C-alpha positions in Angstrom: 95.1 74.0 77.2 94.8 73.9 73.4 99.0 74.9 72.2 99.1 76.9 68.8 97.2 77.5 65.8 94.3 76.5 67.8 95.7 79.5 70.8 96.9 82.5 69.7 98.0 84.8 72.6 98.0 87.7 69.7 93.8 87.8 68.9 93.3 90.1 72.6 96.3 92.1 72.0 95.2 93.4 68.2 93.6 96.7 69.1 93.6 98.7 71.8 89.8 98.0 72.8 90.7 95.0 73.4 94.0 95.6 75.7 91.8 97.7 77.5 89.3 94.8 78.0 92.3 92.0 79.1 94.6 94.1 80.7 95.4 92.7 84.3 97.0 96.3 86.0 95.6 99.8 85.7 97.5 102.7 86.9 95.0 106.1 88.2 95.3 109.2 90.0 93.8 106.9 92.9 97.5 105.1 93.4 100.2 108.4 93.9 101.6 110.1 96.6 103.4 113.3 96.3 106.7 113.3 98.2 107.4 118.2 98.6 110.3 119.7 100.2 109.2 122.2 102.8 112.0 125.1 103.8 112.3 128.2 105.7 110.6 131.7 104.3 108.2 133.0 101.9 108.0 132.9 98.0 111.2 130.5 98.0 110.6 127.7 95.2 114.8 126.3 95.4 115.6 124.1 92.6 117.3 120.2 93.6 120.2 120.3 91.8 120.4 116.3 91.9 116.4 115.9 90.8 115.4 117.6 88.2 112.2 119.3 88.1 111.9 118.7 92.2 111.8 122.3 94.2 112.1 123.1 97.6 109.1 125.0 99.1 108.6 127.5 101.3 105.2 126.2 102.6 103.4 129.5 101.4 104.7 127.7 97.7 104.0 124.7 99.2 100.3 125.5 100.3 99.4 126.4 96.9 101.2 123.5 94.5 99.1 121.1 97.3 95.8 122.9 96.5 96.9 122.6 92.3 97.4 118.8 93.4 94.4 118.5 95.4 92.8 119.9 91.8 94.3 116.9 89.3 93.0 114.4 92.4 96.4 113.4 94.6 94.7 111.6 97.2 97.8 112.8 99.6 101.3 114.2 100.0 104.5 113.5 102.4 106.4 116.2 104.1 109.9 116.7 104.1 111.2 118.9 105.9 114.2 121.2 105.0 116.0 123.0 108.4 118.9 125.4 108.7 121.8 123.5 110.7 121.9 125.6 113.3 118.5 124.5 114.2 120.3 120.7 113.9 121.5 119.2 117.6 122.8 115.5 118.5 119.8 114.0 119.7 117.2 116.4 116.8 115.1 118.0 119.8 113.2 120.1 117.3 111.3 116.9 115.9 109.0 117.3 118.7 108.8 121.1 118.7 105.6 121.8 118.3 105.9 125.0 116.6 108.6 123.4 113.9 108.6 123.5 110.2 106.7 120.0 109.8 103.9 121.1 111.6 103.7 124.3 110.4 103.4 123.5 107.1 101.2 120.9 108.0 98.1 123.1 110.0 99.2 125.5 107.0 98.2 122.4 104.6 95.7 121.5 106.2 94.0 124.5 106.4 94.5 125.4 102.7 93.8 121.2 101.1 91.3 119.8 103.6 90.7 117.2 101.2 94.6 115.7 101.1 95.4 112.9 103.3 99.1 114.2 104.9 101.9 112.0 105.3 105.1 112.8 108.1 108.6 111.0 108.2 108.8 110.1 111.8 112.4 109.8 111.6 115.6 112.2 113.2 117.8 112.7 110.3 116.5 116.2 109.2 117.4 117.0 112.6 120.7 115.9 113.6 123.6 116.9 113.5 125.1 113.9 112.3 122.3 112.8 109.7 121.6 109.6 111.8 118.4 108.5 111.9 119.0 107.6 115.6 120.2 108.7 118.7 123.8 108.2 118.7 126.7 107.6 121.1 130.3 107.0 120.9 129.1 105.8 117.5 126.2 103.1 117.7 122.8 104.2 117.4 121.2 103.5 120.0 117.4 101.9 119.6 115.6 102.4 122.7 117.3 105.9 123.5 115.8 106.8 119.6 112.0 104.8 120.1 111.6 107.8 122.9 112.1 110.2 120.7 110.3 108.9 117.5 107.0 108.7 120.0 107.1 112.3 121.0 107.7 113.1 116.9 104.9 111.2 116.3 102.2 112.6 118.6 103.4 116.2 118.0 103.2 115.2 114.3 99.4 113.9 114.6 98.3 117.1 117.3 99.5 119.0 114.7 97.0 117.8 112.1 98.8 114.9 110.8 96.7 112.0 109.5 100.0 109.3 108.7 102.7 109.2 110.5 105.4 107.3 108.9 108.0 106.2 110.8 111.5 105.7 108.9 113.7 104.9 111.3 113.5 101.1 110.6 114.5 100.7 114.7 113.0 97.3 116.3 110.1 97.5 118.3 108.6 101.4 117.2 105.8 100.4 115.5 104.2 99.2 118.5 105.4 102.2 120.8 104.1 104.5 117.6 100.6 102.8 118.5 100.8 103.0 122.1 101.7 107.1 122.1 98.9 108.0 120.2 96.6 106.2 121.6 97.5 107.7 124.8 98.0 110.8 123.5 93.4 110.7 122.6 95.1 110.5 119.0 93.6 106.2 117.4 92.6 107.2 114.4 95.8 108.5 113.3 96.8 105.8 110.5 100.4 104.8 110.7 102.5 103.8 107.4 105.6 102.1 108.6 108.7 102.1 106.5 109.0 98.1 106.8 111.8 97.0 104.7 113.4 100.3 104.4 116.8 98.3 102.4 120.3 100.5 103.3 120.2 101.5 99.4 122.5 104.2 97.3 119.6 105.3 95.3 119.0 108.2 98.7 121.3 109.9 97.6 119.3 113.0 95.7 116.9 112.9 98.7 120.2 113.5 100.9 121.0 116.5 99.0 117.4 117.7 99.4 117.2 117.5 102.9 120.3 118.8 103.9 121.5 114.8 105.7 124.5 114.2 103.0 127.2 116.2 104.0 126.2 115.6 108.0 126.5 111.5 107.5 130.0 111.8 105.4 131.3 108.6 104.9 128.8 107.2 107.9 126.1 104.8 106.6 123.4 103.2 108.1 123.6 99.4 107.8 123.3 98.6 111.3 119.8 99.4 111.1 118.6 99.8 107.4 118.0 96.3 105.6 120.5 93.5 103.6 119.9 94.4 100.4 121.1 90.6 99.9 117.7 89.5 102.3 114.0 89.4 101.2 113.3 86.5 104.0 114.0 89.4 106.5 111.6 91.7 104.9 108.7 89.4 105.7 109.4 89.1 109.1 110.1 92.8 109.6 107.0 93.5 107.5 104.7 90.9 109.9 106.0 92.2 113.1 105.3 96.0 112.0 101.6 94.7 111.0 101.4 92.6 114.4 102.1 95.8 116.4 100.0 98.3 114.7 100.8 99.4 111.6 98.4 100.0 109.0 100.2 100.1 105.9 103.8 99.1 105.1 106.1 100.5 103.1 108.9 99.6 100.6 111.4 101.0 99.6 113.6 101.9 97.1 110.8 100.2 94.6 112.2 99.3 91.2 115.1 97.4 93.0 113.1 95.8 94.9 109.8 94.5 92.9 110.4 91.2 94.4 109.9 92.1 97.8 106.8 94.6 96.7 105.2 91.3 94.9 106.2 88.7 98.4 104.8 92.1 100.8 101.3 92.2 98.7 100.9 88.9 99.3 100.4 89.3 103.2 97.5 90.8 103.1 98.0 94.6 104.5 97.9 97.8 102.0 101.8 98.0 100.6 102.7 100.6 99.5 106.5 101.5 97.4 108.8 104.5 96.6 110.1 105.7 93.8 113.1 107.1 95.6 115.2 110.5 94.8 117.7 108.0 92.6 115.5 106.0 90.4 113.5 109.9 89.5 116.6 111.2 88.4 118.4 108.6 86.2 115.9 108.3 84.5 116.1 112.2 83.9 119.6 111.9 83.4 118.8 109.3 80.5 116.5 111.3 79.4 118.7 114.8 78.6 121.0 112.5 76.7 118.8 111.3 74.3 118.9 107.7 75.3 115.2 107.3 77.4 111.9 108.9 76.5 111.4 110.0 79.8 107.6 109.4 79.9 107.4 106.5 78.3 109.6 104.7 80.7 108.3 107.2 83.8 104.8 105.4 83.8 106.1 102.0 82.4 107.9 102.3 86.2 104.6 103.0 87.6 102.6 100.4 86.2 105.6 97.4 87.6 104.8 98.8 91.2 100.9 98.5 90.1 102.3 94.7 88.2 103.8 94.0 92.0 101.0 94.6 93.9 102.2 97.9 95.3 98.5 99.8 96.4 99.7 102.9 95.9 103.2 104.4 95.0 105.0 107.4 96.4 106.5 109.3 93.3 108.0 113.0 92.0 106.7 112.4 89.2 103.0 112.7 90.7 101.8 116.0 89.7 103.1 115.5 85.9 101.7 111.6 85.9 97.7 113.5 87.2 97.9 115.8 84.7 98.7 113.1 82.4 96.6 110.8 83.4 93.5 113.3 82.9 94.8 114.8 79.6 95.1 110.3 78.3 98.5 110.7 77.7 99.2 108.1 80.1 101.1 105.0 78.0 102.2 102.0 79.8 
C-alpha cells in the first residue's frame, strides 16, 4: 500500500455523498426491536421514573402504541409484564396461565397489528415473589426444576400467538427443552431467541424498577446463573450450546459494555441481537438532562456501534423515536 502523500484517507470523507458511498455500517428501521411494559387496567400510561419517556401501558394503550410502531416500520416488539404483587408466587405459576397478562396482551396485539412480530420473555422473575428467574429452594436456584416451568411458559406464550419466545433465564439446557416442548405442542414454527450471553450486570436496575422485581430481589443477586462480566470465551461456549440446542437467534445483554462479545458472537454465523438495556438508556438521558451530552447524537452513535460490532438487530427503548428520525432523515451517526 502506498503511503502519504499518495494515500490520503480524508479524500473519501470530504463530502456527504462520498461518506455515504463508502460507509461500512448503516442503521435502518429494520434493525429495531421495541421493548414495552404492559400492566393491568384500561387507559393506563404510567411513567417509569428511572426511565425518562418510558411508560407502563395497559393492553389497550399498548395496542395503540404498537400500531404506531407498525406504521413506522418497526419489525417487532418485545413484551414484558408488570404484575400486581398479589399475583406472584414462589413458583411463578402465573407464568403459564393462558389468561395471564402476557397472553392477553399477545392476543390483542396480534389482532390489532398482525404484521408486527411479538417477542415474549421466557423467565420467571416477573412472576415470582423472590424476583429470581428460577425456582428457589433453600436459597438455591434450581436448574432442572426451573426448566420444566420454562417449558410450560414458552408453550403458553406461543399458543397465545407469540411468534418468538425468548428464554432469558440462563439455566443450562433450557433451549433444547423449550424447542422439544414447542415441537411436541405442534408449534414447530415458533422461533427461539436465546439470551445466550446474559451477564450479571448492574445495568439492569431501571428495568427491575419497571417490572417490579427489584424490591422482591432485595439484596440477592443472580450471579449463580447469569454470566461473570470478566468472561468472554465462556460466552462463545454458551452461545454455541444454544445454537446446537435449536436457537434461531441469540442475544448479548447488556449491549454497549459488551460490544466485544457482540463482535465475537456475530462471527458464529447465527443472527445476533444486542439489548441496549435500561441502564444504558437511562444514563444517556441523565447526562443529557444535565446538559453534558447531546441525546439524539449519542443515541444514534450508540446504535451505530451495535451495527458496527455485528448486531443484526437491537432491542432499544429508543426504537420509536429512532424510527421517526430515520424516516425524517434526522439520524446523525
